[in-house]
C-alpha positions in Angstrom: 14.9 10.2 24.5 14.0 11.7 21.1 14.8 15.4 20.5 13.1 18.2 18.7 15.4 20.7 16.9 13.8 23.9 15.8 15.5 26.3 13.4 15.6 30.0 13.8 16.6 32.6 11.2 15.5 34.9 8.4 14.1 33.6 5.2 16.8 32.6 2.7 19.5 31.9 5.3 19.7 28.2 4.5 17.3 26.9 7.1 15.6 24.4 4.8 18.9 23.1 3.4 20.3 22.8 6.9 17.1 21.1 8.1 17.4 18.4 5.4 21.0 17.8 6.3 20.1 17.4 10.0 17.3 15.0 9.1 19.7 12.8 7.0 22.4 12.9 9.7 20.0 12.1 12.6 17.4 10.0 10.7 14.9 12.6 11.9 11.5 13.6 10.6 11.3 17.0 8.9 8.3 19.2 9.7 8.2 22.3 7.5 5.7 25.1 7.9 6.4 26.5 4.4 6.1 23.1 2.8 2.7 22.6 4.4 1.4 26.1 3.7 2.7 26.1 0.1 1.0 22.7 -0.5 -2.3 24.0 0.9 -2.1 27.5 -0.7 0.1 27.3 -3.8 -1.2 30.6 -5.1 -0.8 32.3 -1.7 -3.1 33.0 1.1 -3.2 36.7 1.0 -4.1 38.5 4.2 -4.7 35.1 5.9 -1.2 33.8 5.5 0.0 34.8 9.0 -3.1 33.1 10.5 -2.4 30.0 8.5 1.2 30.0 9.4 0.4 30.3 13.1 -2.1 27.4 12.9 0.5 25.3 10.9 3.1 25.9 13.6 0.8 24.6 16.3 0.2 21.5 14.2 3.9 21.0 13.6 4.6 21.4 17.4 2.0 18.8 18.2 3.3 16.4 15.6 6.9 16.8 16.9 5.6 15.8 20.3 3.9 12.7 18.9 7.1 11.7 17.1 9.1 12.3 20.3 6.7 10.0 22.3 7.6 7.1 20.0 11.3 7.8 19.9 11.6 9.8 16.6 13.7 12.9 16.4 12.2 15.8 14.4 13.5 19.0 12.9 11.2 22.0 12.7 11.9 24.1 9.6 10.3 27.4 11.0 11.7 30.8 11.7 11.1 31.6 15.4 11.7 35.3 14.5 11.0 36.7 17.9 12.3 36.1 21.4 8.7 35.6 22.5 8.2 32.8 19.9 11.4 31.1 21.0 10.5 31.3 24.7 7.0 30.0 23.9 8.5 27.1 22.0 10.8 26.2 24.8 8.0 26.4 27.3 5.7 24.3 25.1 8.2 21.4 24.7 9.3 21.7 28.4 5.7 21.2 29.5 5.4 18.1 27.3 8.7 16.7 28.7 10.3 16.8 25.2 14.0 17.6 24.8 14.2 20.8 22.6 16.9 22.9 21.1 17.2 25.8 18.7 19.7 26.1 15.9 20.1 29.7 14.8 21.1 30.0 11.1 22.8 33.3 10.1 24.6 34.7 7.1 26.1 38.1 6.3 23.7 40.6 4.8 25.3 40.6 1.4 25.0 36.8 1.2 21.4 37.0 2.4 20.6 39.4 -0.5 22.4 37.1 -3.0 20.4 34.1 -1.7 17.1 36.0 -2.0 17.9 36.8 -5.6 19.0 33.2 -6.4 15.8 31.8 -4.7 13.5 34.3 -6.5 15.1 33.3 -9.9 14.5 29.7 -9.1 10.9 30.3 -8.0 10.1 32.4 -11.1 11.6 29.6 -13.3 9.4 27.0 -11.6 12.5 25.2 -10.4 11.8 25.7 -6.7 8.7 25.7 -4.6 9.0 28.5 -2.1 7.6 31.9 -1.4 8.9 34.7 -3.7 10.7 37.3 -1.5 9.9 40.7 -2.8 11.3 43.9 -1.3 8.2 44.2 1.0 8.6 40.7 2.4 12.4 41.2 2.9 11.7 44.4 4.8 9.0 42.7 6.9 11.5 40.0 7.7 14.2 42.5 8.8 11.7 44.5 10.8 10.2 41.6 12.6 13.3 39.5 13.3 14.9 39.6 16.7 18.4 38.1 16.7 18.8 35.6 19.6 20.7 37.2 22.5 23.5 35.8 24.6 21.1 34.7 27.4 19.1 32.5 25.0 20.0 28.9 24.7 20.7 28.6 20.9 23.2 26.7 18.8 24.5 29.3 16.3 25.3 28.1 12.8 27.2 30.9 11.0 27.1 31.3 7.3 25.6 27.9 6.5 26.7 26.9 3.0 24.1 26.0 0.5 
């Protein structure tokens, strides 16, 4: 049976790079919330971004189920920042009868800050299509993110190299 693998982790921890590697290794479809929202709103979505991200996540979940029904694995490049989001994702796929797992990508704080700086430089130079992570967004990420606990079923990838 096809599997859906969802990523979990802060922005700039290497989720997208890891997702692409998983897709190559498993011959899986990549479903990226950032890729979709950036294509639709290249100049940003302002106060509506969180709403659009939520809608896009619902679309990505539905597409992953469609792919699973025809035997195609998929990798969801999303954050799953809270335990509630992770629990809801597990429940959603369980109700659909789809095999689901979460890979938690984590790096040390110093490396995270270095990656933010590297990404921001690439975004500003037009070399990389991603959201610019200013201090406000970085703080929002840290404030909202709930690290998976021991009782959660996650596969932890420490310090993924990009």
